[in-house]
C-alpha positions in Angstrom: 0.0 0.0 0.0 1.4 3.4 -1.0 1.8 5.9 1.7 1.3 9.6 1.1 4.3 11.9 0.7 4.6 13.8 4.0 7.0 16.7 4.4 6.1 17.5 8.0 5.1 14.4 10.0 3.9 16.4 13.0 1.9 19.6 12.9 4.3 22.4 13.9 3.4 25.1 16.3 4.8 28.2 14.5 3.4 31.4 15.8 2.7 33.0 12.4 0.4 35.7 13.9 3.4 37.0 15.9 4.9 38.3 12.7 1.8 39.5 10.9 2.3 43.2 11.8 5.8 43.1 10.2 4.2 41.4 7.2 1.6 44.1 6.9 4.3 46.8 7.2 6.5 45.2 4.6 3.6 44.7 2.2 2.4 48.3 2.6 6.0 49.6 1.9 6.4 47.2 -1.1 3.0 48.1 -2.5 3.5 51.9 -2.2 7.0 51.6 -3.8 5.5 49.6 -6.6 2.7 52.0 -7.3 5.1 55.1 -7.0 7.6 53.7 -9.5 4.8 52.5 -11.9 3.3 56.0 -11.9 6.6 57.8 -12.3 8.8 55.6 -14.4 6.1 53.3 -16.0 6.7 49.9 -17.5 9.2 48.8 -20.1 6.5 47.7 -22.5 7.4 45.1 -25.2 6.5 45.2 -28.8 3.2 43.6 -28.0 2.1 46.9 -26.4 4.1 49.7 -28.0 4.3 48.5 -31.5 7.4 47.7 -33.6 9.0 44.7 -35.2 10.4 41.5 -33.6 12.8 39.5 -35.7 14.0 36.1 -34.7 17.2 35.3 -36.6 20.1 32.8 -36.7 23.6 33.5 -37.9 24.6 30.6 -40.1 28.3 31.2 -40.0 28.8 30.7 -36.2 28.3 32.8 -33.1 26.6 36.1 -33.6 28.7 39.3 -33.3 26.1 41.5 -31.6 28.3 44.6 -31.6 28.9 44.4 -35.3 25.3 43.7 -36.0 24.2 46.6 -33.9 26.6 48.9 -35.6 25.2 48.0 -39.0 21.6 48.6 -37.8 22.4 51.9 -36.1 23.8 53.2 -39.4 20.3 52.9 -40.9 19.0 55.6 -38.5 15.7 53.8 -37.9 15.6 54.4 -34.2 16.9 52.5 -31.1 17.5 48.9 -32.0 17.7 46.1 -29.5 19.6 42.9 -30.0 20.1 40.0 -27.6 21.0 36.3 -27.7 18.6 33.6 -26.9 18.9 29.8 -27.0 22.5 29.5 -28.3 25.2 32.0 -29.4 24.0 32.0 -33.0 20.4 32.9 -32.2 19.5 36.6 -32.0 16.4 38.5 -31.1 16.2 41.8 -33.0 13.7 44.5 -32.0 13.1 47.4 -34.3 11.1 50.4 -33.0 7.9 51.7 -34.4 8.4 53.7 -37.6 6.3 56.7 -38.6 4.5 56.1 -41.8 2.4 53.1 -40.9 2.9 49.5 -42.0 4.7 50.4 -45.2 7.4 52.2 -43.3 7.7 49.4 -40.9 8.2 46.8 -43.6 10.7 49.1 -45.3 12.7 49.2 -42.1 12.6 45.4 -41.9 13.9 45.2 -45.5 16.7 47.7 -44.8 17.7 45.7 -41.7 17.9 42.5 -43.7 20.0 44.1 -46.4 22.4 45.6 -43.8 22.9 42.4 -42.0 23.9 40.5 -45.1 23.2 37.0 -46.6 24.5 34.9 -43.7 21.3 35.3 -41.6 18.4 32.9 -41.4 15.2 34.6 -40.5 12.9 32.4 -38.6 10.2 34.8 -37.5 9.2 38.4 -38.3 6.4 39.8 -36.2 5.1 43.3 -36.8 2.7 45.0 -34.3 1.1 48.4 -35.0 0.6 51.0 -32.4 -3.2 50.7 -32.6 -3.1 47.0 -31.8 -0.7 47.7 -29.0 -3.1 50.2 -27.3 -5.9 47.7 -27.7 -3.9 45.0 -26.1 -3.1 47.2 -23.1 -6.7 48.0 -22.7 -7.8 44.4 -23.0 -5.1 43.3 -20.6 -6.2 45.8 -18.0 -9.9 44.6 -18.4 -8.8 41.0 -18.1 -6.9 41.6 -14.9 -9.8 43.6 -13.3 -12.4 41.0 -14.4 -10.3 38.2 -13.0 -10.0 39.9 -9.6 -13.7 40.6 -9.6 -14.5 37.0 -10.4 -12.2 35.8 -7.6 -14.0 38.2 -5.1 -17.4 36.8 -6.2 -16.2 33.2 -5.9 -14.8 33.6 -2.4 -17.8 35.6 -1.3 -20.1 32.7 -2.5 -17.8 30.0 -1.1 -17.3 31.5 2.3 -18.5 34.9 3.8 -17.8 38.4 2.6 -15.0 38.8 5.2 -13.1 35.9 3.6 -13.8 37.4 0.1 -12.4 40.8 1.2 -9.2 39.3 2.7 -8.6 37.1 -0.4 -9.1 40.1 -2.8 -6.7 42.3 -0.8 -4.1 39.6 -0.8 -4.5 38.9 -4.6 -4.3 42.6 -5.4 -1.2 42.8 -3.3 0.4 40.0 -5.4 -0.6 41.6 -8.7 0.6 45.1 -7.7 4.0 43.9 -6.4 4.6 41.8 -9.5 4.0 44.9 -11.7 6.2 46.8 -9.4 9.0 44.3 -9.9 8.9 44.8 -13.6 8.8 48.6 -13.2 11.8 48.7 -10.7 14.1 46.4 -12.7 12.9 47.7 -16.1 12.1 44.1 -17.3 10.2 43.9 -20.5 6.5 43.7 -20.0 4.6 41.9 -22.8 1.7 39.5 -23.3 3.4 36.5 -21.7 4.1 38.6 -18.6 0.4 39.5 -18.5 -0.5 35.9 -18.7 1.9 35.2 -15.9 0.2 37.8 -13.7 -3.2 36.2 -14.3 -1.7 32.8 -13.5 -0.2 34.3 -10.3 -3.7 35.5 -9.2 -5.1 32.0 -9.7 -2.2 30.4 -7.8 -2.4 32.8 -4.9 -6.1 32.4 -4.5 -5.8 28.6 -4.6 -3.4 28.7 -1.7 -5.6 31.2 0.2 -8.8 29.1 -0.3 -7.1 26.0 1.2 -6.1 28.0 4.3 -9.5 29.7 4.6 -11.2 26.3 4.3 -9.0 25.0 7.2 -9.8 28.2 9.2 -13.5 27.6 8.7 -13.2 24.0 9.6 -11.3 24.9 12.8 -14.1 27.4 13.7 -16.6 24.6 13.5 -14.4 22.2 15.5 -13.0 24.5 18.2 -15.8 26.9 18.9 -14.2 28.3 22.1 -10.7 28.7 20.8 -9.5 32.3 20.2 -9.5 33.5 16.6 -5.7 34.2 16.8 -5.0 30.6 17.8 -7.5 29.3 15.1 -5.6 31.1 12.4 -2.2 29.8 13.7 -3.6 26.3 13.8 -4.9 26.5 10.2 -1.6 27.8 8.9 0.4 25.1 10.6 -1.9 22.4 9.5 -1.6 23.4 5.8 2.1 24.2 6.0 3.1 20.8 4.6 0.8 21.2 1.6 2.1 24.7 1.1 5.8 23.5 1.0 5.0 20.7 -1.4 3.1 23.0 -3.8 5.7 25.8 -3.7 8.6 23.3 -4.3 7.0 21.5 -7.3 5.9 24.7 -9.0 9.2 26.5 -8.4 11.1 23.6 -9.9 9.0 23.7 -13.1 9.3 27.5 -13.3 13.1 27.4 -12.7 13.4 25.0 -15.6 11.5 27.4 -17.8 13.8 30.3 -16.7 17.0 28.4 -17.3 16.1 26.5 -20.5 13.2 28.4 -21.9 15.2 31.1 -23.6 14.6 34.8 -24.0 11.0 34.5 -25.2 9.9 32.9 -21.9 12.2 35.0 -19.6 9.6 37.6 -18.6 7.0 34.9 -18.0 9.4 32.8 -15.9 10.6 35.7 -13.7 7.0 36.8 -13.1 5.9 33.3 -12.2 8.9 32.7 -9.9 8.2 36.0 -8.1 4.5 35.2 -8.0 5.1 31.9 -6.3 7.2 33.5 -3.5 4.9 36.6 -3.0 1.7 34.5 -3.4 2.8 32.1 -0.6 3.9 35.0 1.6 0.6 36.8 1.1 -1.4 33.8 2.0 0.5 33.2 5.2 1.0 36.8 6.3 -1.7 38.9 4.6 -4.8 36.8 3.8 -5.0 34.8 6.9 -4.1 37.5 9.5 -6.6 39.9 7.9 -9.4 37.6 9.2 -8.2 38.5 12.7 -9.2 42.1 12.1 -12.2 41.6 9.8 -13.7 39.1 12.2 -15.9 36.5 10.3 -19.2 35.6 11.9 -18.3 32.5 13.9 -21.8 31.9 14.9 -22.9 31.7 11.3 -20.1 29.3 10.4 -20.9 27.1 13.4 -24.6 27.2 12.5 -23.9 26.1 8.9 -21.9 23.1 10.4 -24.9 22.0 12.4 -27.2 21.9 9.4 -27.5 18.6 7.5 -26.0 20.1 4.3 -23.4 22.1 6.1 -20.6 19.6 6.0 -17.6 20.5 3.8 -15.0 18.0 2.8 -11.7 18.6 4.5 -9.1 20.4 2.3 -6.0 18.5 1.5 
């Protein structure tokens, strides 16, 4: 008979609530810094959002000489050109800025770049994004994020009580804001794959929070005289083994993407890796401790447990 994998064989007695004030202070500082830098410096938007041309090329004669290639492209005076290796030394990602004059001018810039770089280049992909499409993508991305957060709030409100929904929403917004702040602070390229990572982070964070909230609610039904502070600590300690397993397995997968996925997946991998860390932190030190101040209706939870249909299956 197979035995389940157990990381922590005995339920620990870590006083998470002892550190929640420091967690609140750190999160407020990090959130304010993220918002301030986003409003002042903005994001380093990729071609998906600002428009331009992305060329994926391979040098057939050996390792790519980025300095020589950049010098040839700069001589064309078509704006600031970005070149970087991805995959191996012969693979190059070339970004040409948006050209005034519409699609015709953009395609002309691509042709000039090809002629300047010479015949020893194999062009694998050329992607042109106009400024109008870029603005539409920014708007659609913002709507998608807001709708996702709203749907999460409705789900938690329906699944638990409004106090739980409020705590989960604050925690998820914290994760989204700090992830955007990370890209603003370090000037990492923000594109559609990064936006997909942010939505994935929201889902990952809320999943972890739901498991902890379910255990809090179960503890409220089981230990009706225990203080709320001790209930939250108990729920966090009982789900700690599951949290460690989830974080470890997801982190290994994301690290593989970061190391072997190449430049195309770099932004997605960084956002996901940060999201795993900040999502776990927010579940432990933001979402759960917020219940201590919002104060769920314990009588209503206990009453639901006494009803024939009030039983809820224990979270893993």
